[in-house]
C-alpha atoms as one frame of an Amber mdcrd trajectory, in Angstrom:
protein
   0.000   0.000   0.000   1.183   3.508  -0.687   2.333   5.752   2.133  -0.473
   7.863   3.628   1.484  10.288   5.785   3.939  13.107   5.106   4.981  12.293
   1.535   7.184  15.379   1.502   9.052  14.192   4.571  10.056  11.048   2.720
  12.159  13.167   0.339  14.631  14.074   3.083  17.378  11.428   3.194  18.653
  12.701   6.542  15.557  11.451   8.324  16.555   7.895   7.460  19.831   7.759
   9.388  21.072   4.184   9.469  21.214   2.928  13.041  24.169   0.740  13.896
  23.803  -2.625  15.589  24.874  -1.094  18.896  21.976   1.352  18.760  19.554
  -1.484  18.079  20.990  -3.277  21.093  20.442  -0.253  23.320  16.885   0.261
  22.077  15.764  -3.236  23.038  18.047  -4.194  25.907  15.938  -2.644  28.661
  12.577  -4.304  27.866  14.203  -7.639  27.162  16.198  -7.550  30.375  13.030
  -6.718  32.248  11.419  -9.833  30.810  14.195 -12.093  32.090  13.841 -13.779
  35.474  15.480 -11.656  38.170  17.906 -14.385  39.288  18.834 -15.544  35.796
  19.605 -12.508  33.684  22.255 -14.462  31.767  20.309 -17.704  31.439  18.871
 -18.559  28.018  15.337 -17.256  27.542  12.605 -17.694  24.922  11.336 -14.120
  24.785   9.872 -14.251  21.284   7.592 -17.239  21.572   7.491 -20.381  19.470
   5.800 -20.993  16.165   5.129 -23.518  13.433   4.310 -23.224   9.774   3.919
 -24.717   6.304   2.149 -27.931   7.388   2.671 -31.027   5.263   0.935 -34.402
   5.556   4.021 -35.832   7.244   5.585 -32.806   8.867   5.735 -29.187   9.886
   8.338 -26.459  10.327   9.079 -25.469  13.948  10.596 -22.083  14.910  11.853
 -20.157  17.887  14.407 -17.546  18.886  16.590 -17.982  21.953  18.161 -15.090
  23.866  21.271 -16.799  25.266  22.545 -13.782  27.228  21.106 -10.424  28.147
  23.013  -8.494  25.486  22.014 -10.894  22.664  18.977  -8.894  21.617  17.654
  -9.079  18.031  19.911  -7.388  15.521  22.808  -7.005  17.945  25.081  -9.630
  16.430  26.022 -10.548  19.985  25.736 -13.740  21.999  27.357 -17.171  22.028
  26.447 -20.212  19.979  23.735 -22.043  21.904  22.452 -25.580  21.598  18.660
 -25.622  21.336  16.803 -28.906  21.687  13.306 -29.498  20.367  10.725 -32.194
  20.939   7.298 -32.896  19.512   4.645 -35.067  21.151   1.072 -36.222  20.781
   0.114 -34.714  24.156   0.710 -31.493  26.069   2.403 -33.343  28.923   4.999
 -34.817  26.518   4.440 -38.370  27.732   4.257 -39.526  24.105   7.188 -37.872
  22.328   7.332 -38.831  18.650  10.380 -36.872  17.507  13.198 -34.818  18.978
  16.463 -33.256  17.948  18.697 -30.236  18.377  19.966 -27.276  16.409  22.504
 -24.556  17.157  21.447 -20.936  17.481  24.143 -18.503  16.381  24.514 -14.769
  15.953  24.822 -15.421  12.210  21.094 -16.311  12.158  20.173 -13.808  14.899
  19.792 -16.776  17.290  16.682 -17.964  15.448  16.339 -21.686  14.796  14.119
 -23.925  12.725  13.438 -27.645  12.711  11.796 -29.124   9.612  10.217 -32.164
  11.238   9.087 -35.114   9.110   7.699 -38.579   9.819   4.499 -37.347  11.470
   0.968 -38.614  10.926  -1.350 -36.659   8.602  -4.231 -34.487   9.863  -3.015
 -34.795  13.449  -2.526 -32.389  16.346   0.918 -32.261  17.943   2.563 -30.284
  20.728   6.130 -29.010  20.674   8.642 -27.057  22.728  12.276 -26.017  22.717
  14.890 -26.137  25.481  18.241 -24.412  26.027  20.512 -24.335  29.040  17.904
 -25.837  31.316  15.163 -23.436  30.221  12.055 -24.683  28.422  10.075 -22.626
  25.957   6.294 -22.383  26.150   4.427 -25.392  24.763   2.648 -24.859  21.456
   0.160 -26.765  19.319   0.570 -27.471  15.641  -1.280 -29.575  13.091  -0.212
 -31.513  10.024  -2.024 -31.351   6.705  -4.276 -34.212   5.571  -2.816 -36.933
   3.393  -2.684 -35.959  -0.266  -5.345 -38.518  -1.229  -7.553 -38.046   1.852
 -11.253 -37.319   1.432 -11.390 -34.264   3.690 -14.829 -33.088   4.777 -13.799
 -29.594   5.864 -10.973 -27.115   6.453 -10.889 -23.902   8.453  -8.265 -21.158
   8.222  -7.845 -17.811   9.944  -6.998 -15.102   7.385  -5.162 -11.852   8.224
  -3.013  -9.085   6.773  -1.537  -5.640   7.443  -0.450  -5.486  11.081   1.042
  -2.080  11.853   2.606  -2.106  15.333   2.218   1.625  15.880  -1.386   1.572
  14.665  -2.752  -0.444  17.578  -2.852  -3.774  19.337  -3.135  -7.190  17.742
  -6.445  -8.212  19.299  -7.413  -9.953  16.049  -4.634 -12.445  16.685  -5.916
 -12.968  20.223  -9.439 -13.727  19.017  -8.172 -16.194  16.426  -5.974 -17.826
  19.075  -9.045 -18.273  21.289 -10.600 -20.553  18.678  -9.983 -24.284  18.782
 -11.064 -25.072  15.226  -8.272 -23.745  12.992  -6.282 -26.087  10.782  -3.887
 -23.212  10.084  -3.885 -19.445   9.601  -2.894 -17.503   6.524  -0.930 -14.273
   6.696  -1.279 -12.526   3.341   1.430  -9.912   3.797   2.568  -6.822   5.701
   3.374  -8.893   8.784   5.694  -6.002   9.734   5.974  -2.372   8.581   9.209
  -0.646   7.702   8.402   2.996   8.553  10.164   5.155  11.104   8.278   5.820
  14.297   5.411   8.263  13.876   5.312   8.173  10.094   2.369   5.797   9.869
   0.307   5.315  13.002  -3.331   5.300  14.185  -4.835   8.411  12.614  -1.388
   9.948  13.150  -1.084   8.856  16.791   1.522   6.315  17.870  -0.264   3.746
  20.021   3.020   1.975  20.861   6.454   2.790  19.431   8.432   0.748  16.947
  11.888  -0.630  17.551  14.108   0.572  16.106  12.637   4.068  15.912  14.243
   4.739  12.542  13.028   3.370   9.243  14.446  -0.116   8.829  17.112  -0.418
   6.139  19.934  -2.667   7.332  19.889  -6.337   8.301  20.172  -5.314  11.971
  17.179  -2.995  11.515  14.954  -5.659   9.964  15.950  -8.167  12.629  15.178
  -5.694  15.398  11.753  -4.872  13.934  10.849  -8.546  13.550  12.002  -9.078
  17.118   9.768  -6.310  18.424   6.743  -7.793  16.660   7.436 -11.246  18.087
   7.186  -9.863  21.643   3.480  -9.164  21.161   1.524 -11.534  23.441  -1.436
 -11.903  21.080   0.812 -12.738  18.140   2.706 -15.221  20.294  -0.598 -16.797
  21.376  -1.744 -17.331  17.787   1.612 -18.743  16.721   1.357 -21.149  19.655
  -2.142 -22.302  18.644  -1.879 -23.237  14.970   0.639 -23.320  12.104   0.938
 -20.219   9.940   1.150 -20.120   6.152   2.645 -16.759   5.224   3.592 -14.740
   2.175   5.178 -11.317   2.073   3.907  -8.114   0.525   5.670  -4.768   0.257
   6.132  -3.601   3.849   8.281  -6.587   4.725  10.659  -4.664   2.418   9.486
  -1.089   1.758   6.281   0.569   0.575   5.251  -0.375  -2.981   8.304  -2.573
  -3.522   9.099  -3.949  -6.965  12.003  -6.016  -8.295  14.329  -3.025  -8.651
  13.275  -0.640  -5.906  10.394   0.810  -3.912   8.505   4.056  -3.486   9.869
   4.190   0.066  13.515   3.716  -0.856  16.030   6.383  -1.811  18.872   4.832
  -3.773  22.235   5.964  -2.522  21.068   7.776   0.601  19.672   4.487   1.899
  22.199   2.226   0.207  21.323   0.038  -2.751  17.966  -1.645  -3.192  19.774
  -4.932  -3.809  21.344  -4.791  -0.355  18.152  -3.665   1.353  16.043  -6.338
  -0.331  18.591  -9.014   0.582  18.601  -7.863   4.214  14.805  -7.889   4.377
  14.593 -11.386   2.873  17.273 -12.772   5.181  15.551 -11.396   8.282  12.171
 -12.646   7.064  13.342 -16.221   6.601  15.197 -16.116   9.912  12.198 -14.843
  11.869   9.277 -16.540  10.119   8.317 -20.256  10.169   8.324 -20.313   6.371
  10.299 -22.604   4.114  12.329 -20.698   1.522  10.710 -21.832  -1.682  11.425
 -21.458  -5.384  14.400 -19.145  -6.047  14.514 -18.174  -2.357  11.105 -16.533
  -2.498   7.768 -17.290  -0.842   5.930 -18.710  -3.835   5.113 -22.330  -3.181
   2.181 -24.720  -3.014   0.602 -26.708  -0.170  -2.056 -29.401  -0.419  -4.829
 -30.295   2.008  -6.081 -33.688   0.872  -8.487 -33.852  -2.032 -10.371 -30.814
  -0.754  -8.000 -27.936  -1.539  -4.569 -26.910  -2.650  -3.095 -23.510  -1.886
  -0.827 -21.676  -4.326   1.094 -18.934  -2.517   2.326 -16.020  -4.614   5.301
 -13.670  -4.336   4.147 -10.484  -6.062   7.157  -8.317  -5.102  10.352 -10.111
  -6.127   9.743 -10.253  -9.874   7.322  -7.455 -10.690   8.015  -4.556 -13.028
   7.962  -1.059 -11.607   4.458   0.265 -11.047   3.042   2.257 -13.952   2.247
   5.903 -13.614  -1.480   6.235 -13.040  -3.230   6.941 -16.323  -0.079   6.425
 -18.411  -1.519   3.604 -20.512   1.420   1.313 -19.725  -0.730  -0.863 -17.448
  -1.572  -2.897 -20.583   2.051  -3.298 -21.706   2.645  -7.053 -22.265   6.310
  -6.599 -21.332   5.336  -5.576 -17.796   4.644  -8.246 -15.188   3.496  -8.611
 -11.591   4.437 -12.289 -11.266   7.419 -12.770 -13.529   7.269 -15.306 -16.354
   8.423 -18.320 -14.350   5.972 -17.768 -11.515   3.006 -17.182 -13.822   3.807
 -20.384 -15.729   4.136 -22.244 -12.418   0.762 -20.906 -11.232  -0.995 -21.780
 -14.489   0.461 -25.280 -14.549  -0.536 -25.896 -10.943  -4.098 -24.713 -11.464
  -4.468 -26.873 -14.559  -2.994 -29.981 -12.938  -4.961 -29.618  -9.708  -7.302
 -32.476  -8.863  -8.685 -30.970  -5.651 -12.203 -29.626  -5.154 -10.893 -26.076
  -4.572  -7.922 -24.131  -5.876  -6.978 -21.437  -3.352  -4.511 -18.695  -4.261
  -2.729 -16.713  -1.537  -2.551 -13.353  -3.253  -1.102 -10.241  -1.617  -2.809
  -7.547  -3.751  -6.330  -7.406  -5.176  -6.858  -9.147  -8.518 -10.466  -8.083
  -9.150 -10.626  -4.940 -11.323 -11.405  -1.724  -9.490 -12.343   1.677 -10.857
 -13.263   4.641  -8.683 -16.430   5.713 -10.439 -18.173   8.996  -9.633 -17.097
   9.407  -6.034 -17.645  12.740  -4.336 -14.482  14.662  -3.467 -14.835  14.043
   0.276 -14.754  10.306  -0.428 -12.358  10.234  -3.360  -9.513  12.184  -1.760
  -9.129   9.924   1.312  -9.472   6.851  -0.923  -6.840   8.194  -3.309  -4.536
   8.831  -0.346  -5.043   5.305   0.973  -4.265   3.791  -2.427  -1.431   6.192
  -3.212  -3.276   7.728  -6.172  -3.267  11.288  -7.494  -6.002  13.012  -5.521
  -7.325  14.735  -8.633  -6.555  12.110 -11.274  -7.632   8.748 -12.621  -8.813
   6.324  -9.973  -6.649   3.273 -10.636  -4.338   1.484  -8.212  -1.400   0.359
 -10.343   0.188  -1.486  -7.395  -2.586  -4.104  -7.706  -3.207  -6.457 -10.627
  -4.938  -3.451 -12.249  -1.448  -2.164 -13.024  -0.472  -5.404 -14.786  -3.475
  -6.228 -16.919  -1.665  -8.470 -19.406  -0.713 -10.933 -16.658  -4.272 -10.877
 -15.352  -5.795 -11.444 -18.785  -3.444 -14.354 -19.423  -4.257 -15.971 -16.086
  -8.027 -15.565 -16.400  -7.982 -16.780 -20.013  -6.096 -19.846 -18.794  -8.890
 -20.564 -16.310 -11.505 -20.169 -19.051  -9.716 -22.101 -21.783  -9.017 -25.045
 -19.492 -12.430 -24.995 -17.786 -10.746 -24.618 -14.381 -13.415 -24.154 -11.728
 -13.500 -23.238  -8.063 -10.508 -20.893  -7.996 -10.626 -18.578  -4.979  -8.170
 -15.714  -4.487  -7.436 -14.830  -0.847  -6.146 -11.284  -0.610  -4.929  -8.638
   1.848  -3.091  -5.307   1.363  -5.905  -2.827   0.765  -7.075  -2.340   4.405
 -10.689  -2.994   3.455 -12.917  -6.066   3.303 -14.270  -7.125  -0.108 -16.232
  -9.998  -1.607 -15.679 -10.063  -5.381 -16.348 -12.013  -8.505 -13.320 -11.926
 -10.814 -14.764 -11.374 -14.304 -13.051 -12.018 -17.612 -14.444  -8.701 -18.824
 -15.445  -6.254 -16.108 -16.889  -3.855 -18.686 -19.606  -6.297 -19.761 -20.123
  -8.050 -16.432 -22.517  -9.625 -15.398 -23.525 -10.372 -18.987 -20.118 -12.011
 -19.402 -18.754 -14.803 -17.191 -16.799 -14.823 -13.965 -13.479 -16.695 -13.923
 -13.013 -16.950 -10.159 -13.924 -15.353  -6.849 -11.970 -13.274  -4.350 -12.224
 -12.698  -0.615 -10.238  -9.693   0.649  -9.632  -9.250   4.374  -9.186  -5.884
   6.035  -6.208  -4.769   8.110  -5.320  -5.880  11.603  -4.417  -2.301  12.609
  -3.335  -0.293   9.545  -5.368   2.821   8.732  -8.360   2.406   6.470 -10.667
   4.919   4.852 -12.430   6.381   7.891  -9.060   6.680   9.649  -7.603   8.694
   6.775 -10.655  10.968   6.704 -10.716  11.074  10.551 -14.462  10.477  10.678
 -16.519   8.030  12.765 -16.240   4.367  11.802 -18.734   3.399   9.120 -19.117
   6.901   7.702 -16.990   6.343   4.623 -18.450   2.922   3.879 -21.941   4.412
   3.871 -20.813   7.005   1.329 -18.370   5.023  -0.802 -19.674   1.449  -0.961
 -22.813   2.129  -3.031 -20.849   4.155  -5.591 -18.032   1.589  -5.758 -20.534
  -1.199  -6.384 -22.303   0.735  -9.146 -18.992   1.269 -10.941 -17.763  -2.279
 -10.212 -20.669  -4.654 -10.723 -18.571  -7.670  -9.780 -18.084  -6.274  -6.246
 -20.728  -7.809  -3.999 -19.624  -6.034  -0.840 -16.966  -3.656   0.418 -16.371
  -2.315   3.918 -13.843   0.513   3.754 -13.657   1.326   7.454 -13.205  -1.535
   9.898 -10.310  -3.559  11.262 -10.378  -7.288  11.877  -9.832 -10.676  10.294
 -11.484 -13.481   8.362 -12.233 -17.152   8.916 -12.357 -19.249   5.745 -14.371
 -22.455   5.939 -14.244 -24.948   3.076 -16.358 -27.981   2.267 -16.779 -29.804
  -1.019 -19.913 -27.742  -1.685 -18.746 -24.225  -0.885 -15.999 -21.906   0.322
 -17.209 -19.332   2.849 -15.477 -16.318   4.370 -16.766 -15.020   7.693 -15.646
 -11.436   8.306 -15.007 -10.333  11.907 -14.375  -6.796  13.125 -12.775  -5.290
  16.228 -14.389  -2.866  18.650 -11.266  -0.658  18.840  -7.802  -1.410  17.432
  -6.220   0.934  20.007  -7.633  -1.099  22.910  -5.550  -4.160  23.883  -8.759
  -5.718  25.247 -10.820  -5.038  22.113 -13.774  -7.318  21.516 -14.535  -9.064
  18.243 -17.864  -9.445  16.451 -19.015 -11.215  13.302 -19.917  -8.681  10.633
 -20.841 -10.545   7.438 -20.340 -13.762   5.506 -20.000 -14.514   1.808 -19.575
 -17.815   0.040 -18.975 -19.228  -3.391 -20.749 -22.466  -4.188 -18.956 -25.154
  -6.130 -19.104 -24.664  -9.889 -20.544 -21.129  -9.822 -17.442 -18.882  -9.827
 -19.646 -16.280  -8.140 -19.966 -14.840  -4.647 -23.229 -14.719  -2.723 -24.130
 -13.455   0.713 -24.989 -15.909   3.457 -26.500 -14.776   6.722 -24.760 -16.894
   9.342 -21.122 -17.619  10.158 -20.070 -21.242  10.095
């Protein structure tokens, strides 16, 4: 998403002073020391929780970060090599341990460790923990995927995106963690944000400060920011409850990132984009329970029995630079959002799929979107949210709308091969949507729909009412009817609320239940079901349903 605050300030290179590793150490040492037991300040500690991810029928990836000594805070480069043992069992009491091993945490990997455990039973709950120097980590639950040929009756995933630390608390994670019915949860991007403190907060107010305070640029910076996020108790609780399946979007790097740069990157003053991108990727794979996939990116595919497979996209590493709004280059066949290899991989996987549903983890909206005849008091905040000219053409070229040749090729592939039941799961835009994905939006609904799309809103990042600084719901009441008139494939849009989704899949339908928070700035915020939409098998269309699963 484009930056919404102080665009002029971003032009001043001096405000992005690179903080050395020692400064990162000082910034985090005090709170981390406070978290250590009083009599064991130099004993190993698991201050950043434990996590699992990328479930397979026979295994899962386990993750933690150990703090071996008080000074070994994230990004510091300090601390000794430390042996970390892991064990996984069928029960919380660990009376039935099925696998165990050890790995070494080193400063070279920021004292993060992973264990890619195999030999487990499919569709089974397991419990795991780590140990170092006589200290045990918290116990966490994980779950393996069903066997590839299993006749699965149902799947349920939490779905989230866009968690800005300074914008509020992660109560959405807490509410998902309170459930006992999730097979996994999907994070569709913007797990962290790169901005300096105060640049992008809750209606301009910092609810809780970043670490480091500067914009993150170096490897130490990215490590420190990931470390701060992993101290959040609600995020730790969700990681301890179910495996995550994550992809990155732009803010894991910098705003509106593309293969050769980003809107929020000044070449030279902030070093090279190549170095910054490499630092961001290294920190991401260190700190996230994600298997590095094809070409060291996050695009990969998981399977959940005969019911669904999940193609996960990387829409930042290979994309062409975003087109200038209204320039006409959005249709240029030489421009790409996926890169040739990834688009071919996606098409081949969709065609070869023999599951009931083909899910696509997709970081930016694929359904076409035009502004229509919005009044100025609605259009200007929307343009600011999307990073558009506030008096120009309403088109977000950071989405698939900016890469129409790739989208046409993909949708034509679905049509020409009669590929049904493709559902795009999307984040990024800080709004909730339920969309058909038409072959030709201009003639829809007289023409056919190729797929459907469920877009979840942000965990904490500003949405439309926040930008306009009006009461929640005001902008939706004004904008939604006009958006739907101009975009007949859009069944619903909520521009104003924060929350999460729960995706429930059976052979007959895929349904997204949308939940919203009472107040993102309240650590004790409540959660309430707002709406539900589903797509029934074979229809390629979204319809409203009036009860959550």
